[in-house]
N, C-alpha and C positions, 0 to 999 in steps of 0.2 A: 469525594467525587462518586457517584453512583453508576451501576455497572451501565443504564442505558446510557449515561453523557459518555463515558468511556466507549463506547460502542460509537456513536455520533462523530465523535471525536476522529477514530479509529476510520471510519468510513470517510469523512472528508478530507483525510489527512490521505489516505489511498488515492481518492479520485483525483486529488490536487497532482501526486507522483504520477497517474499513469497517463493526465493529460499532459503534465511536462515531459515527461518520455515520449508519448507517442505523438502526440499533433508534430514535432519538427521531423518525427520520423517518416511520418506517412506524407508531409510536404517533401522531404528529401529525396523520396522514392518516386512521389510524381512528378515533380518538378525537374529533376537532375538526371543525364545521361546517367551516370553511373550510379545513381540512385538506387538502381535495382541490385547492385550488389548488397546494399543493406538489408535486401530481404535474407540474408543468410543470417544475419543480428536480430531478427524477428523472433525467433523461438526462446533466443537467450533472452532478451527483454520479457516476452509474454510467461517465463518461468520465473525471472526476478519479481515481477509483479505477483504472482503467486504467494511465492517465498515470502513477497513484504504483507502480503494482504494476511497470511494465516501468522506472523509474528503480530501484525496489529491486530488479530484476532484473540490471540493469547492475552496479550496485553490488556484489553477491553475486558476480557471475560475472567482476569485472574481474581482468585477470591480477594477479599480484604481480609486482614488480620481478625482475629477474633478480638472483640472486648475484652479488655481487662476483667477480672472480679472486683467488687469495689474495693477499694483500699481503706484498709481501717486506721 
């Protein structure tokens, strides 16, 4: 798997997770009376998404093992 393919997969995975987490949170904050209390959860979610993005980037940019010399 090439680095470019891994980067595309990492970005796609991050976007899916971000939408899956942020969309319900925003909807609950907007539509429920108690939703404003969820604003306390927002910084934790942002931090978690940043950590996930960093981990996915490290995975995508991980160097592949070098090719072994020709075996005889």
